[in-house]
C-alpha positions as CSV (number, residue, x, y, z in Angstrom):
1,X,1.9,7.0,-11.9
2,X,3.9,9.3,-14.2
3,X,4.0,12.9,-13.1
4,X,2.6,14.8,-16.1
5,X,4.3,18.0,-15.0
6,X,7.8,16.7,-15.6
7,X,7.9,14.4,-18.6
8,X,11.7,14.8,-18.9
9,X,12.2,12.9,-15.6
10,X,14.6,13.5,-12.8
11,X,17.6,11.4,-11.9
12,X,17.2,9.1,-8.8
13,X,19.7,9.9,-6.1
14,X,21.8,6.7,-5.7
15,X,24.5,7.1,-3.1
16,X,23.8,6.8,0.7
17,X,25.3,10.3,1.3
18,X,23.4,12.0,-1.4
19,X,20.1,10.5,-0.1
20,X,21.0,11.3,3.5
21,X,21.7,14.9,2.4
22,X,18.2,15.2,0.8
23,X,16.7,14.0,4.1
24,X,18.8,16.5,6.0
25,X,17.7,19.4,3.9
26,X,14.1,18.2,4.3
27,X,14.4,18.1,8.1
28,X,16.2,21.4,8.2
29,X,13.6,23.2,6.0
30,X,10.7,21.7,7.9
31,X,12.2,22.5,11.3
32,X,13.1,26.1,10.2
33,X,9.6,26.9,9.2
34,X,8.1,25.3,12.3
35,X,10.5,27.4,14.5
36,X,9.3,30.6,12.7
37,X,5.7,29.6,13.1
38,X,6.3,28.9,16.8
39,X,7.8,32.3,17.4
40,X,4.9,34.0,15.6
41,X,2.3,31.9,17.6
42,X,4.0,32.8,20.9
43,X,4.0,36.5,20.0
44,X,0.3,36.3,19.3
45,X,-0.3,34.5,22.6
46,X,-1.7,31.4,20.9
47,X,-1.6,27.9,22.3
48,X,1.1,25.8,20.5
49,X,-0.2,23.0,18.3
50,X,2.6,20.8,16.9
51,X,0.7,19.6,13.9
52,X,-0.5,23.0,12.9
53,X,3.0,24.5,13.3
54,X,4.8,21.8,11.4
55,X,2.3,20.7,8.8
56,X,1.8,24.0,7.0
57,X,0.9,23.9,3.3
58,X,4.4,24.8,2.3
59,X,5.9,22.1,4.6
60,X,3.4,19.6,3.3
61,X,4.5,20.4,-0.3
62,X,8.2,20.3,0.7
63,X,7.8,16.8,2.3
64,X,5.8,15.4,-0.6
65,X,8.2,16.8,-3.3
66,X,11.3,15.6,-1.6
67,X,10.1,12.1,-1.0
68,X,8.8,11.9,-4.6
69,X,12.3,13.0,-5.8
70,X,14.0,10.3,-3.7
71,X,11.6,7.6,-4.8
72,X,12.5,4.1,-3.5
73,X,11.7,3.1,0.0
74,X,11.2,6.7,1.2
75,X,8.4,7.2,-1.2
76,X,7.0,3.7,-0.9
77,X,6.8,4.0,2.9
78,X,5.1,7.3,2.6
79,X,2.5,5.7,0.3
80,X,2.0,2.8,2.7
81,X,1.6,5.0,5.7
82,X,-0.9,7.2,3.8
83,X,-3.2,4.2,3.4
84,X,-3.5,3.6,7.1
85,X,-6.9,3.6,8.7
86,X,-6.2,6.3,11.2
87,X,-4.9,4.2,14.1
88,X,-1.2,4.9,13.6
89,X,-0.9,8.5,12.2
90,X,-3.0,11.7,12.6
91,X,-4.9,12.8,9.6
92,X,-2.6,15.8,9.0
93,X,0.4,13.6,8.3
94,X,-1.6,11.0,6.4
95,X,-2.9,13.8,4.1
96,X,0.6,14.9,3.4
97,X,1.8,11.4,2.6
98,X,-1.2,10.8,0.4
99,X,0.2,13.3,-2.1
100,X,2.8,10.7,-2.9
101,X,0.4,8.3,-4.6
102,X,0.3,10.7,-7.6
103,X,3.8,12.1,-7.5
104,X,6.2,9.6,-9.0
105,X,8.7,10.9,-11.6
106,X,10.4,8.8,-14.3
107,X,14.1,8.4,-14.7
108,X,15.8,10.5,-17.4
109,X,16.7,8.5,-20.5
110,X,20.4,8.2,-19.8
111,X,19.8,6.6,-16.4
112,X,17.2,4.2,-17.9
113,X,19.7,3.1,-20.6
114,X,22.4,2.5,-18.0
115,X,20.1,0.2,-15.9
116,X,19.0,-1.8,-18.9
117,X,22.5,-2.2,-20.1
118,X,23.7,-3.4,-16.7
119,X,20.9,-6.0,-16.5
120,X,20.3,-7.1,-20.1
121,X,23.7,-6.5,-21.7
122,X,25.1,-3.9,-24.1
123,X,23.0,-5.1,-27.0
124,X,19.7,-5.2,-25.1
125,X,17.9,-3.0,-27.7
126,X,18.6,-5.6,-30.4
127,X,16.2,-8.0,-28.6
128,X,13.3,-5.7,-29.3
129,X,11.4,-4.8,-32.4
130,X,10.1,-1.8,-30.4
131,X,10.8,-0.3,-27.0
132,X,8.9,2.8,-25.9
133,X,11.4,5.1,-24.1
134,X,8.6,7.0,-22.4
135,X,7.2,5.0,-19.5
136,X,3.5,4.0,-19.3
137,X,3.7,4.5,-15.5
138,X,6.2,5.5,-12.9
139,X,5.9,4.4,-9.3
140,X,8.0,4.4,-6.1
141,X,10.4,1.6,-6.9
142,X,10.4,1.5,-10.7
143,X,8.8,2.5,-14.0
144,X,7.0,0.5,-16.7
145,X,7.7,0.5,-20.5
146,X,5.7,-1.0,-23.3
147,X,7.8,-3.2,-25.7
148,X,7.6,-5.7,-28.4
149,X,10.2,-8.4,-28.9
150,X,11.6,-9.7,-32.2
151,X,9.7,-12.9,-31.7
152,X,6.4,-11.0,-31.5
153,X,5.7,-10.8,-27.7
154,X,3.8,-7.8,-26.5
155,X,5.4,-7.0,-23.1
156,X,5.4,-4.6,-20.2
157,X,8.9,-4.1,-18.9
158,X,9.3,-2.8,-15.3
159,X,12.7,-1.2,-14.7
160,X,13.9,-0.6,-11.1
161,X,15.3,2.8,-10.1
162,X,19.1,2.5,-9.4
163,X,20.2,2.2,-5.8
164,X,16.7,1.5,-4.5
165,X,17.5,-1.9,-2.9
166,X,20.6,-0.6,-1.2
167,X,18.9,2.4,0.3
168,X,15.9,0.6,1.9
169,X,17.2,0.4,5.5
170,X,18.6,3.9,5.6
171,X,15.5,5.4,3.9
172,X,13.0,3.8,6.3
173,X,15.1,4.8,9.3
174,X,15.4,8.4,8.1
175,X,11.7,8.7,7.3
176,X,10.8,7.2,10.7
177,X,13.2,9.8,12.4
178,X,11.4,12.6,10.6
179,X,8.0,11.3,11.8
180,X,9.4,11.0,15.4
181,X,11.0,14.4,15.3
182,X,7.7,16.0,14.2
183,X,6.2,14.9,17.5
184,X,3.2,13.6,15.7
185,X,3.8,9.9,16.3
186,X,1.7,8.4,19.1
187,X,3.6,8.5,22.4
188,X,4.7,5.1,23.6
189,X,4.0,3.4,20.3
190,X,6.8,1.0,19.5
191,X,7.1,1.2,15.7
192,X,10.2,-1.0,15.5
193,X,8.4,-4.2,14.7
194,X,6.3,-2.5,12.0
195,X,9.4,-0.8,10.6
196,X,11.3,-4.1,10.5
197,X,8.4,-5.6,8.6
198,X,8.3,-2.6,6.2
199,X,12.0,-3.1,5.5
200,X,11.5,-6.8,4.9
201,X,8.5,-6.2,2.6
202,X,10.3,-3.5,0.7
203,X,13.3,-5.7,0.1
204,X,10.9,-8.3,-1.3
205,X,9.3,-5.8,-3.6
206,X,12.7,-4.6,-4.8
207,X,13.6,-8.2,-5.9
208,X,12.0,-8.4,-9.3
209,X,13.1,-12.1,-9.7
210,X,11.1,-12.9,-6.6
211,X,8.1,-10.9,-7.9
212,X,8.2,-12.9,-11.1
213,X,8.0,-16.1,-9.1
214,X,5.0,-14.8,-7.2
215,X,3.3,-13.7,-10.4
216,X,3.8,-17.2,-11.8
217,X,2.2,-18.6,-8.6
218,X,-0.9,-16.5,-8.9
219,X,-1.2,-17.3,-12.6
220,X,-1.2,-21.0,-11.6
221,X,-3.7,-20.5,-8.8
222,X,-6.1,-18.5,-11.0
223,X,-5.6,-20.6,-14.2
224,X,-8.9,-20.9,-16.1
225,X,-10.5,-18.1,-14.1
226,X,-13.4,-16.3,-15.7
227,X,-12.9,-13.4,-13.2
228,X,-9.2,-12.6,-13.3
229,X,-6.4,-12.2,-15.8
230,X,-2.7,-12.3,-14.8
231,X,0.4,-11.5,-16.8
232,X,2.7,-14.2,-18.1
233,X,6.3,-13.9,-17.0
234,X,9.0,-13.4,-19.7
235,X,11.8,-15.1,-17.7
236,X,14.4,-14.6,-20.4
237,X,14.2,-10.8,-19.9
238,X,13.8,-10.8,-16.1
239,X,16.5,-10.1,-13.6
240,X,16.5,-8.8,-10.0
241,X,16.2,-5.2,-11.4
242,X,14.1,-5.8,-14.6
243,X,10.8,-7.6,-14.7
244,X,9.3,-8.5,-18.1
245,X,5.7,-9.8,-18.5
246,X,3.0,-10.0,-21.1
247,X,1.2,-6.7,-21.5
248,X,-2.2,-6.9,-19.8
249,X,-4.8,-4.5,-21.4
250,X,-7.5,-2.9,-19.3
251,X,-9.0,0.3,-18.0
252,X,-8.5,1.8,-14.5
253,X,-10.8,-0.1,-12.1
254,X,-12.4,3.3,-11.2
255,X,-14.1,3.3,-14.7
256,X,-16.5,0.7,-13.3
257,X,-18.3,3.6,-11.6
258,X,-20.1,4.0,-15.0
259,X,-21.1,0.3,-15.2
260,X,-24.5,-1.2,-14.2
261,X,-24.9,-1.8,-10.5
262,X,-25.0,-5.6,-11.1
263,X,-21.6,-5.4,-12.7
264,X,-20.1,-3.3,-10.0
265,X,-21.5,-5.6,-7.4
266,X,-20.2,-8.7,-9.2
267,X,-16.6,-7.3,-9.5
268,X,-16.6,-6.3,-5.9
269,X,-17.7,-9.8,-4.8
270,X,-15.0,-11.4,-6.9
271,X,-12.3,-9.1,-5.4
272,X,-13.5,-9.8,-1.9
273,X,-13.7,-13.5,-2.6
274,X,-10.1,-13.4,-4.0
275,X,-8.8,-11.8,-0.8
276,X,-10.4,-14.5,1.3
277,X,-8.9,-17.2,-0.9
278,X,-5.5,-15.5,-0.5
279,X,-5.8,-15.5,3.3
280,X,-7.4,-18.9,3.9
281,X,-6.6,-21.0,0.8
282,X,-3.4,-19.7,-0.8
283,X,-1.7,-18.6,2.4
284,X,-0.2,-15.6,0.6
285,X,-1.7,-12.2,0.1
286,X,-1.0,-9.3,-2.3
287,X,-0.9,-6.8,0.5
288,X,-0.9,-3.5,-1.5
289,X,-4.4,-2.2,-1.9
290,X,-3.5,0.5,-4.5
291,X,-6.4,0.8,-7.0
292,X,-3.8,1.0,-9.8
293,X,-3.1,-2.8,-9.2
294,X,-6.4,-3.6,-10.8
295,X,-7.4,-3.2,-14.5
296,X,-10.9,-3.8,-15.7
297,X,-11.4,-5.5,-19.0
298,X,-14.9,-4.5,-20.3
299,X,-14.9,-6.9,-23.2
300,X,-14.4,-10.0,-20.9
301,X,-15.6,-8.7,-17.6
302,X,-12.3,-9.9,-16.0
303,X,-10.1,-7.9,-13.7
304,X,-6.4,-7.8,-14.6
305,X,-4.1,-8.2,-11.6
306,X,-0.8,-6.3,-11.5
307,X,2.1,-5.9,-9.2
308,X,3.0,-9.0,-7.3
309,X,6.0,-7.5,-5.5
310,X,3.9,-7.1,-2.3
311,X,2.8,-10.7,-2.1
312,X,3.5,-11.9,1.4
313,X,3.2,-15.4,2.9
314,X,0.8,-15.5,5.9
315,X,2.1,-17.4,9.0
316,X,-0.2,-20.2,10.1
317,X,-0.7,-18.5,13.5
318,X,-2.1,-15.4,11.8
319,X,-4.2,-17.4,9.4
320,X,-5.8,-19.4,12.2
321,X,-6.3,-16.4,14.5
322,X,-7.9,-14.5,11.7
323,X,-10.2,-17.4,11.0
324,X,-11.2,-17.6,14.7
325,X,-11.9,-13.9,14.7
326,X,-14.2,-14.1,11.8
327,X,-15.9,-17.2,13.1
328,X,-16.5,-15.5,16.4
329,X,-18.0,-12.6,14.5
330,X,-20.3,-14.8,12.6
331,X,-21.4,-16.6,15.8
332,X,-21.6,-13.5,18.0
333,X,-18.9,-15.0,20.3
334,X,-17.6,-12.1,22.4
335,X,-15.0,-14.2,24.3
336,X,-13.8,-15.7,21.0
337,X,-13.2,-12.3,19.5
338,X,-11.3,-11.1,22.5
339,X,-9.0,-14.2,22.4
340,X,-8.4,-13.9,18.7
341,X,-7.5,-10.2,19.1
342,X,-5.0,-11.1,21.8
343,X,-3.4,-13.7,19.5
344,X,-3.2,-11.0,16.7
345,X,-1.5,-8.6,19.1
346,X,-4.2,-6.0,19.5
347,X,-4.8,-6.8,23.1
348,X,-2.6,-8.2,26.0
349,X,-3.1,-9.1,29.6
350,X,-2.0,-5.7,30.7
351,X,-4.2,-3.6,28.3
352,X,-6.1,-1.1,30.5
353,X,-9.8,-1.8,30.8
354,X,-10.9,1.4,29.1
355,X,-8.6,0.7,26.1
356,X,-9.7,-3.0,26.0
357,X,-13.3,-1.9,25.9
358,X,-12.7,0.5,23.1
359,X,-10.7,-2.0,21.0
360,X,-13.6,-4.5,21.4
361,X,-16.1,-1.8,20.5
362,X,-14.2,-1.0,17.3
363,X,-13.8,-4.6,16.5
364,X,-17.6,-5.1,16.8
365,X,-18.1,-2.1,14.5
366,X,-15.6,-3.5,11.9
367,X,-17.4,-6.9,12.0
368,X,-20.9,-5.4,11.9
369,X,-21.4,-6.2,8.1
370,X,-21.2,-9.9,9.1
371,X,-24.3,-9.5,11.3
372,X,-26.5,-8.1,8.5
373,X,-28.8,-10.4,6.5
374,X,-29.0,-7.7,3.8
375,X,-26.2,-6.8,1.3
376,X,-23.7,-4.3,2.7
377,X,-23.9,-0.9,1.1
378,X,-20.4,0.4,1.0
379,X,-21.3,3.9,-0.2
380,X,-24.0,4.5,2.4
381,X,-21.8,3.0,5.2
382,X,-20.9,5.1,8.1
383,X,-18.2,2.6,9.0
384,X,-14.9,4.3,8.0
385,X,-15.2,7.6,9.9
386,X,-16.2,6.0,13.2
387,X,-13.3,3.6,12.9
388,X,-10.9,6.5,12.3
389,X,-12.4,8.5,15.2
390,X,-12.0,5.4,17.4
391,X,-8.4,5.2,16.4
392,X,-7.8,8.8,17.5
393,X,-9.6,8.1,20.8
394,X,-7.4,5.1,21.4
395,X,-4.3,7.1,20.8
396,X,-5.5,9.8,23.1
397,X,-5.9,7.2,25.8
398,X,-2.2,6.2,25.4
399,X,-2.9,2.9,23.5
400,X,0.5,1.8,22.3
401,X,0.0,-1.9,21.3
402,X,1.9,-3.0,18.2
403,X,-0.1,-5.8,16.5
404,X,1.5,-8.6,14.6
405,X,2.9,-6.9,11.4
406,X,1.2,-9.3,9.0
407,X,-2.2,-8.6,10.8
408,X,-1.6,-4.9,10.0
409,X,-0.9,-5.6,6.4
410,X,-4.0,-7.8,6.0
411,X,-6.0,-5.0,7.8
412,X,-4.6,-2.6,5.3
413,X,-5.7,-4.7,2.3
414,X,-9.2,-5.1,3.7
415,X,-9.4,-1.3,4.3
416,X,-8.4,-0.8,0.7
417,X,-11.3,-3.1,-0.4
418,X,-13.7,-1.1,1.7
419,X,-12.5,2.1,0.0
420,X,-12.9,0.5,-3.5
421,X,-16.4,-0.7,-2.6
422,X,-17.3,2.8,-1.6
423,X,-15.8,4.2,-4.8
424,X,-17.8,1.8,-6.9
425,X,-21.0,2.3,-4.8
426,X,-21.2,-1.5,-4.5
427,X,-23.4,-3.8,-2.4
428,X,-22.2,-7.1,-1.2
429,X,-23.6,-9.9,0.9
430,X,-20.6,-10.2,3.1
431,X,-22.1,-12.7,5.6
432,X,-22.8,-15.2,2.8
433,X,-19.3,-14.7,1.4
434,X,-17.7,-15.3,4.8
435,X,-19.7,-18.4,5.5
436,X,-18.3,-20.0,2.4
437,X,-14.8,-19.6,3.8
438,X,-15.1,-19.9,7.6
């Protein structure tokens, strides 16, 4: 989303050294303030609390502002981590990173022109009857412009920030180092598999030609749908760094809060059903739960789907283990749930008994909507907070399992649906929906 406070935009740092320098200044500034706070706390005889000493309001602003200026993988990873359900990061750090969901800044005009010239040729502007220089939206990897071609097509043009693809590995490593240096990451947790998956996914998202292909796939899968609208790819204007698609009208999905309960419930059911189809029918899931990826069309009742860069193919092993987990939930099969959790990487043979018991308890809690014969009330649910608290308890026990990365991304998408259901104050017969798919 465009930062309204800075309409002029700010240039995206491109070079490896310039980006490393920004990370270095961020680390130095954060550490300097933390050191000062430590000295003051010791002088007052206070017990040292790493999170309180490091994540002060000014340090929180420093981190959010710097990552927003860098954009690219640094900002995207911060956004991804801020959506976690509490089992990876403490709330202090998640709250800091959550600021990034509203902090993107557009490129300045000269940088935008250079990217378009490099990708569409020196006469790119002659292909359009109108090209709006001010972006409709600016996000972590690129910004979107409204345009109309000479042949009358109404398009949305997504333009990638320069240097984003080349900086992914170093940005992710640098941000992970900052988290590790803060002392806030769970001790013993091996983040390497997750970080490798994050890098792979971000490289996929930074390939706009690939995103165009995934968009076309979803358009085929949902052809003729009365529930969803998908953009049409404009292949002649699409490259690895520029993605052109038909403009999809619609309102923010949050505007549904003013709709009738029956409409809110219908839309929530359609979105939940789509996620199940992605996992068990398509074998590919749009893994980014950001609300901005949905647009509600009040005249048709359809939901417009945006941003297919995060579409990920689901391995057969994850698909089958997930199906067994849900089947075990529906049939109240405790042994089946434990076996499926082991296949998904949440448990292992050497998981301590107290940690195993808590993992199973939290899984039962997460699956509890399946046991109800009544529609699940997202708004009245007390589900999210106990799951977060359970995650904190697991971390305090020393739980350091690293689940299968794709299982984490599916979990993240489902958590996003829960948050949307709560936002819309929706009710959904989850058991009946699951029984259609399992």
